[in-house]
C-alpha positions in Angstrom: 107.6 113.4 95.1 109.6 110.0 95.9 112.1 111.1 98.3 109.0 112.9 100.6 107.2 109.7 100.4 110.3 108.1 101.8 111.1 110.4 104.3 107.6 110.5 106.0 107.2 106.7 105.5 110.5 106.4 107.6 109.2 109.1 109.9 105.9 106.9 110.8 108.1 103.7 110.9 110.5 105.3 113.7 107.6 106.6 115.6 105.9 103.1 115.8 109.2 101.7 116.6 109.7 104.4 119.4 106.5 103.7 120.8 106.8 100.2 121.1 106.7 98.4 124.5 109.5 96.6 123.8 112.2 95.4 121.8 110.7 94.4 118.2 112.2 91.3 116.4 112.3 91.3 112.5 108.6 90.3 111.5 107.3 92.9 114.1 109.5 95.5 112.5 108.6 94.5 108.9 104.7 95.0 110.2 105.6 98.4 111.2 106.9 99.2 108.2 104.1 98.1 106.1 101.6 100.0 108.7 103.8 103.1 107.9 103.6 102.6 104.3 100.0 102.2 104.4 99.4 105.2 106.9 101.4 107.7 104.3 100.5 106.0 100.8 96.6 105.7 101.6 95.7 109.3 100.5 98.1 108.8 97.9 96.1 105.9 96.8 92.9 108.0 96.5 94.4 110.2 94.4 95.8 107.8 92.1 92.8 106.2 91.5 91.4 109.4 89.7 94.4 109.4 87.1 92.7 107.1 84.9 89.4 105.8 83.8 88.0 103.3 86.1 88.2 100.4 83.4 92.1 101.2 83.7 92.0 99.4 87.1 89.9 96.4 86.1 92.8 94.4 86.0 96.1 96.2 87.0 95.2 97.9 90.6 95.7 101.3 91.6 97.6 100.0 94.5 100.5 98.5 91.8 100.6 101.4 89.6 101.5 103.6 92.8 104.1 100.9 94.4 105.9 101.0 90.6 105.9 104.7 90.4 106.6 105.5 94.4 109.7 103.1 94.6 113.0 103.7 93.5 116.1 101.4 92.5 117.7 101.8 96.2 114.4 100.4 97.2 114.8 97.4 95.5 118.6 96.4 95.4 121.6 97.2 97.5 124.8 98.2 95.8 127.1 96.0 98.1 129.9 95.5 95.7 130.4 99.4 95.7 130.2 99.6 99.2 132.7 96.9 99.8 135.2 98.4 97.1 134.9 101.9 98.7 135.7 100.3 102.2 138.8 98.1 100.7 140.1 101.1 99.3 140.0 103.2 102.7 141.5 100.4 104.4 144.3 100.3 102.1 144.4 104.2 102.5 144.8 103.6 106.3 147.6 101.3 105.9 149.3 103.6 103.7 149.7 106.5 106.0 152.6 104.7 107.9 154.9 105.0 104.9 154.2 108.7 104.6 157.3 110.4 106.3 156.2 113.8 106.0 153.5 112.9 108.9 154.2 113.3 112.7 153.1 110.1 114.8 150.1 112.3 115.8 149.1 113.4 112.7 149.4 110.1 111.4 147.3 108.8 114.3 144.3 111.8 113.3 144.4 110.9 109.6 143.6 106.9 110.6 141.4 107.9 113.1 139.2 110.0 110.4 139.3 107.0 107.7 138.0 104.8 110.5 134.8 107.0 111.2 134.5 107.1 107.5 134.5 103.0 107.3 132.3 102.9 110.1 129.8 105.0 108.8 129.6 103.3 105.5 129.1 99.9 107.2 126.3 101.0 109.2 125.0 102.7 105.7 125.3 99.3 104.4 123.5 97.5 107.0 120.6 100.3 106.9 120.4 99.8 103.4 120.1 95.8 103.9 117.4 96.4 106.3 115.2 98.7 104.4 115.6 96.5 100.9 114.5 93.2 102.8 111.3 95.3 104.4 110.4 96.5 101.3 110.7 93.1 99.7 108.5 91.8 102.5 106.0 94.6 101.6 106.0 93.7 97.7 105.7 89.8 98.8 102.6 90.5 100.5 101.2 93.1 98.0 101.4 90.8 94.9 98.6 88.9 95.5 96.5 92.4 94.9 98.3 93.9 92.0 96.7 92.0 89.1 92.9 90.8 89.3 92.6 88.7 85.8 88.8 89.4 85.5 87.9 90.2 82.1 91.1 90.9 80.0 93.5 88.2 78.9 97.2 88.4 80.4 98.3 89.8 77.0 96.3 92.9 77.6 97.3 93.2 81.1 100.8 93.2 80.3 100.1 95.7 77.3 98.7 98.0 80.0 101.4 97.5 82.4 104.2 98.3 79.7 102.1 101.4 78.5 101.3 102.9 82.1 104.6 102.0 83.6 107.3 100.9 82.0 107.5 103.0 78.9 106.9 106.0 80.1 109.4 105.5 83.2 112.3 103.7 81.5 112.8 106.7 79.0 113.1 109.3 82.0 116.7 108.3 83.3 119.4 105.7 82.9 118.7 104.8 86.6 114.9 104.8 85.8 115.7 102.3 83.1 117.9 100.1 85.1 114.8 100.3 88.1 112.4 99.1 85.0 114.4 96.3 84.1 114.9 95.2 88.2 111.3 95.7 88.8 110.1 93.0 86.1 112.6 90.8 87.7 111.1 91.3 91.2 107.8 90.7 90.0 108.9 87.4 87.8 111.0 86.3 91.5 107.7 87.0 93.5 105.8 84.4 91.2 103.0 87.4 91.0 99.6 86.2 90.2 98.4 86.7 86.7 101.2 88.3 85.6 103.3 86.5 82.7 107.2 87.0 82.1 107.2 85.6 78.8 104.5 87.5 77.4 106.0 90.7 78.8 109.4 89.6 77.5 107.9 88.9 74.2 105.9 92.1 74.0 109.2 93.9 74.6 111.5 92.6 72.4 109.2 91.5 69.1 108.2 95.5 69.0 111.5 97.1 69.6 111.3 99.3 66.1 107.7 100.5 67.1 108.8 101.3 70.6 111.6 103.2 69.4 110.0 105.0 66.5 108.4 107.9 68.6 112.1 108.1 70.9 114.8 110.8 70.6 118.3 109.7 70.7 118.6 110.3 74.6 115.5 108.1 75.0 116.4 105.5 72.8 120.1 105.1 74.6 117.9 104.7 77.7 115.3 102.2 76.3 118.5 100.2 75.2 120.0 100.3 78.3 116.7 98.8 79.9 116.5 96.2 77.4 120.4 95.6 78.1 119.9 95.1 81.7 116.6 92.9 81.1 119.1 90.4 79.8 121.9 90.6 82.2 
């Protein structure tokens, strides 16, 4: 499962860091992270290759398929605004403690310390999340060269395969998956991924809306609408 993959990758990454003979710079840490991903996901990649006929992988590679399905929104984007908003709320709460006359000086000090600990934890969590997203982005920047082969099929056929095997199944699972799918397409575009056409992708998505919704339940249709709306944000 996705959380288990992340836990195993993080554990292997921490192991690589702990065995380093000296302090590692950012590039070395990114390389260690990529090696950890390769170590953990290689057996999974072998399994993925058996999920579909060999012809499926003639254009879209198993590595891309695995990457898409194994990542989540927290791997691609940091909710920095939400973190900062919560920190500001806590800081305001801390300043208002002095106005609470029912509290003794010792109680006020204790309440402030508790809030300060929470703020420090949130700041640390935000910093670590930024580091993680940066490492994932560096990994994707390397992987993108091997996502789409462009051997026999046209870009339109490759996009159709991508939508059928990746986007359509996942964006209907939940609202967060719908947002993830939209953001992942933007990431593919921003990385200038070889043999991927964003124009064709958007054309297929918005030209066949009624067809795509025909077999959806009401809940799935709402999720698909959220996906399309997020693409246009």
